Legacy VTK file of the C-alpha trace (Angstrom):
# vtk DataFile Version 3.0
C-alpha trace
ASCII
DATASET POLYDATA
POINTS 292 float
-58.519 27.202 -149.363
-61.633 27.953 -147.296
-61.772 27.251 -143.563
-64.374 24.531 -144.196
-62.167 22.795 -146.751
-59.141 23.118 -144.477
-61.052 21.574 -141.568
-62.130 18.698 -143.801
-58.637 17.789 -144.962
-56.731 18.877 -141.844
-56.624 15.371 -140.259
-55.100 13.780 -143.375
-52.558 16.559 -143.878
-51.602 16.537 -140.212
-51.261 12.759 -140.166
-48.885 12.700 -143.135
-46.737 15.568 -141.876
-46.535 14.302 -138.297
-45.847 10.682 -139.253
-42.956 11.619 -141.508
-41.335 13.591 -138.711
-40.127 10.520 -136.815
-37.930 9.288 -139.659
-36.762 12.799 -140.546
-35.794 13.541 -136.935
-33.567 10.467 -136.902
-31.780 11.832 -139.979
-31.360 15.173 -138.232
-29.977 13.621 -135.045
-27.191 12.061 -137.131
-25.968 15.570 -137.946
-26.472 17.435 -134.676
-27.038 16.816 -130.993
-30.701 16.849 -129.940
-31.006 20.244 -128.236
-28.769 21.841 -130.851
-31.057 20.490 -133.581
-34.135 21.796 -131.773
-32.586 25.229 -131.177
-31.647 25.416 -134.882
-35.131 24.329 -135.873
-36.889 26.849 -133.641
-34.503 29.667 -134.509
-35.238 29.141 -138.214
-38.981 29.143 -137.553
-38.802 32.402 -135.602
-36.724 34.082 -138.336
-39.245 32.978 -140.970
-42.268 34.107 -138.982
-41.071 37.476 -137.648
-41.419 39.338 -140.993
-44.882 37.849 -141.482
-45.870 38.875 -137.947
-44.623 42.437 -138.483
-46.486 42.643 -141.799
-49.821 41.200 -140.631
-49.711 42.671 -137.100
-52.067 39.996 -135.698
-53.561 40.459 -132.256
-51.627 39.243 -129.243
-53.243 37.518 -126.224
-55.254 40.162 -124.401
-54.832 39.042 -120.797
-52.409 37.283 -118.480
-54.347 33.998 -118.505
-54.314 33.786 -122.305
-50.565 34.422 -122.302
-50.053 31.760 -119.632
-52.003 29.097 -121.482
-50.339 29.820 -124.825
-46.846 29.767 -123.321
-47.517 26.634 -121.267
-48.804 24.613 -124.217
-45.849 25.811 -126.276
-43.442 24.736 -123.544
-45.044 21.299 -123.207
-44.998 20.613 -126.950
-41.880 22.364 -128.210
-39.541 21.912 -125.257
-40.689 18.832 -123.328
-42.370 16.663 -125.995
-39.867 17.218 -128.801
-36.917 17.613 -126.444
-37.560 14.303 -124.725
-38.210 12.537 -128.046
-34.964 13.838 -129.549
-33.011 12.849 -126.429
-34.495 9.349 -126.774
-33.385 9.222 -130.431
-29.869 10.277 -129.430
-29.746 7.438 -126.889
-30.610 4.754 -129.402
-34.419 4.623 -129.466
-35.812 3.895 -132.925
-38.361 6.082 -134.666
-40.790 3.173 -134.259
-40.324 3.085 -130.495
-41.173 6.764 -130.146
-44.095 6.458 -132.585
-45.776 3.517 -130.884
-45.334 4.712 -127.288
-46.500 8.265 -127.981
-49.454 6.811 -129.913
-50.791 5.688 -126.524
-51.672 9.338 -125.925
-55.391 8.854 -126.787
-55.749 6.264 -124.035
-54.395 8.712 -121.463
-56.566 11.532 -122.824
-59.633 9.287 -122.638
-58.800 8.483 -119.016
-58.227 12.116 -118.020
-60.973 14.047 -119.840
-64.010 12.608 -117.990
-62.376 13.539 -114.679
-61.634 17.153 -115.589
-64.455 18.123 -117.959
-67.974 17.269 -119.078
-66.653 15.290 -122.018
-68.019 11.760 -121.714
-66.163 8.819 -123.190
-68.645 6.193 -124.352
-68.091 2.430 -124.440
-67.572 2.519 -128.209
-64.804 5.063 -127.668
-63.062 2.766 -125.191
-63.301 -0.100 -127.683
-61.837 2.216 -130.314
-58.983 3.200 -127.998
-58.096 -0.445 -127.368
-58.326 -1.342 -131.060
-56.144 1.620 -131.970
-53.443 0.671 -129.499
-53.575 -2.971 -130.595
-53.347 -2.170 -134.304
-50.577 0.383 -133.879
-48.557 -2.075 -131.791
-48.922 -4.797 -134.438
-47.668 -2.512 -137.201
-44.655 -1.232 -135.309
-43.613 -4.616 -133.962
-43.898 -6.203 -137.399
-42.315 -3.519 -139.565
-40.205 -1.020 -137.675
-38.330 -3.328 -135.282
-38.683 -1.293 -132.108
-35.496 -1.117 -130.136
-35.619 0.713 -126.836
-31.972 0.213 -126.051
-31.828 1.581 -122.531
-33.879 2.535 -119.514
-32.824 6.137 -120.157
-34.302 6.214 -123.652
-37.516 4.630 -122.380
-37.680 7.277 -119.651
-37.404 10.082 -122.206
-40.102 8.522 -124.413
-42.414 8.331 -121.377
-41.804 12.024 -120.660
-42.621 12.800 -124.285
-45.875 10.840 -124.048
-47.057 12.526 -120.857
-46.159 16.018 -122.070
-48.137 15.763 -125.330
-51.053 14.296 -123.359
-51.018 17.178 -120.881
-50.711 19.716 -123.692
-53.752 18.206 -125.446
-55.884 18.251 -122.305
-54.793 21.764 -121.327
-55.422 23.184 -124.796
-58.856 21.592 -124.895
-59.830 22.925 -121.469
-58.271 26.371 -121.517
-57.014 27.115 -125.028
-58.307 30.230 -126.775
-58.268 30.666 -130.529
-55.419 32.976 -131.553
-54.241 34.061 -134.963
-52.042 31.172 -136.206
-49.099 33.520 -136.729
-49.371 34.750 -133.142
-49.699 31.306 -131.558
-46.885 29.808 -133.630
-44.475 32.684 -133.111
-45.030 32.855 -129.358
-44.668 29.106 -128.873
-41.557 28.774 -131.016
-39.955 31.711 -129.241
-40.639 29.769 -126.043
-39.026 26.690 -127.600
-35.952 28.618 -128.767
-35.624 30.461 -125.448
-35.378 27.187 -123.520
-33.546 24.878 -125.937
-30.703 27.240 -126.872
-29.388 27.695 -123.290
-29.733 23.956 -122.661
-27.771 23.188 -125.838
-25.080 25.741 -124.930
-24.743 24.286 -121.435
-24.840 20.567 -122.220
-23.751 20.018 -125.847
-20.872 20.865 -128.198
-23.331 22.465 -130.684
-21.284 21.037 -133.566
-23.301 20.496 -136.753
-22.304 18.097 -139.570
-23.826 19.821 -142.586
-24.903 17.645 -145.504
-27.737 17.596 -148.008
-29.724 14.998 -146.014
-29.286 17.074 -142.855
-30.338 20.278 -144.634
-33.389 18.482 -146.014
-34.249 17.207 -142.540
-34.011 20.719 -141.088
-36.252 22.068 -143.868
-38.860 19.396 -143.185
-38.747 19.899 -139.425
-39.044 23.675 -139.782
-41.741 23.927 -142.432
-43.730 20.690 -142.184
-43.480 19.729 -138.518
-43.111 23.149 -136.911
-45.217 25.489 -139.019
-47.863 23.309 -140.640
-48.426 20.264 -138.395
-48.499 22.118 -135.064
-50.926 24.734 -136.441
-53.252 21.997 -137.678
-53.035 20.102 -134.374
-53.977 23.109 -132.259
-56.779 24.047 -134.675
-58.273 20.537 -134.519
-58.037 20.384 -130.719
-59.952 23.665 -130.386
-62.597 22.602 -132.916
-63.441 19.142 -131.530
-63.386 16.818 -128.537
-59.908 16.087 -127.247
-60.471 12.324 -127.346
-61.500 12.356 -131.007
-58.605 14.547 -132.080
-56.161 12.377 -130.145
-57.455 9.327 -132.011
-55.434 10.519 -135.001
-52.295 9.476 -133.141
-53.422 5.853 -133.452
-52.700 6.076 -137.169
-49.244 7.639 -136.831
-47.391 4.278 -136.488
-49.200 2.657 -139.453
-48.705 5.734 -141.635
-45.056 5.816 -140.583
-44.775 2.240 -141.856
-46.316 3.206 -145.200
-43.914 6.148 -145.526
-41.028 3.767 -144.837
-42.391 1.409 -147.513
-42.487 4.175 -150.137
-39.286 5.994 -149.191
-37.076 3.142 -148.012
-38.701 0.102 -149.682
-39.259 -1.519 -146.293
-41.789 -4.350 -146.818
-45.068 -4.638 -144.935
-46.319 -8.166 -144.257
-49.931 -9.283 -144.061
-49.745 -8.873 -140.275
-48.738 -5.243 -140.719
-51.629 -4.568 -143.083
-53.992 -6.243 -140.607
-52.673 -4.016 -137.835
-53.316 -0.934 -139.961
-56.895 -2.042 -140.563
-57.451 -2.605 -136.834
-55.959 0.820 -135.987
-58.137 2.518 -138.609
-61.226 0.798 -137.188
-60.353 2.046 -133.715
-59.877 5.571 -135.010
-63.252 5.438 -136.780
-65.020 4.326 -133.593
-63.523 7.190 -131.602
-64.069 9.794 -134.312
-67.687 8.997 -135.123
-69.118 8.062 -131.745
-71.414 10.825 -130.517
-70.301 12.347 -127.244
-72.659 12.976 -124.320
-72.254 16.203 -122.377
LINES 1 293
292 0 1 2 3 4 5 6 7 8 9 10 11 12 13 14 15 16 17 18 19 20 21 22 23 24 25 26 27 28 29 30 31 32 33 34 35 36 37 38 39 40 41 42 43 44 45 46 47 48 49 50 51 52 53 54 55 56 57 58 59 60 61 62 63 64 65 66 67 68 69 70 71 72 73 74 75 76 77 78 79 80 81 82 83 84 85 86 87 88 89 90 91 92 93 94 95 96 97 98 99 100 101 102 103 104 105 106 107 108 109 110 111 112 113 114 115 116 117 118 119 120 121 122 123 124 125 126 127 128 129 130 131 132 133 134 135 136 137 138 139 140 141 142 143 144 145 146 147 148 149 150 151 152 153 154 155 156 157 158 159 160 161 162 163 164 165 166 167 168 169 170 171 172 173 174 175 176 177 178 179 180 181 182 183 184 185 186 187 188 189 190 191 192 193 194 195 196 197 198 199 200 201 202 203 204 205 206 207 208 209 210 211 212 213 214 215 216 217 218 219 220 221 222 223 224 225 226 227 228 229 230 231 232 233 234 235 236 237 238 239 240 241 242 243 244 245 246 247 248 249 250 251 252 253 254 255 256 257 258 259 260 261 262 263 264 265 266 267 268 269 270 271 272 273 274 275 276 277 278 279 280 281 282 283 284 285 286 287 288 289 290 291
């Protein structure tokens, strides 16, 4: 697949892979504690990528600043974003709760980017942001029955939201294109380095192996860790942060569609309307020309 073709289909592929991760993570949490699951996930990714790295010998970051930025973004996404989300799952938050709250990321990005860069957010973009949030909220409230069962789980979801927002802004401002094998390996080593000691110190690390759990681990390793994160970082570097973040508006609606297909959960007319509103918001953000 050429780079042009990959760039064309990257948003759709990313959206499907990322949206499915919320439901799959809930399956995984049923078999292992959150940090244990993350350490297992990241350890598997590192083991899979090390032979490829040794074979390809891709270039490493060539200065201290490039190393800093790569490690920081990896820490924000792999440790803070996923760690906080998994801790929220373990404390009773539904997949829908995490999906809808983290889908507010584009609004925060749109607020931050004009203050820290030359990226201008036009009125049409703001309208798109509001439509996206409104549509996503309608879908989740109507179909996924959000249940934030405690202040603690809400706190962890908020941390997850702010960390993915900061990672997006930082990558857009300071990120440098690295070989995908290099960037993935470095960032997942960062994730494993932090989550394993936390799991050892705070959890039993007991794993209830089953076919559903094994399938969840496979999905989280290959689809969420290797494919989705690579596509996300590629899209952030290739376009405005606000436009890329608009994809997160469609995560809750797509999550609802996945639930419809996989679990036969019905979607009412209000849910379909919410999806249409979210898609309209995404279109406004994606296709509004930016002034610089």
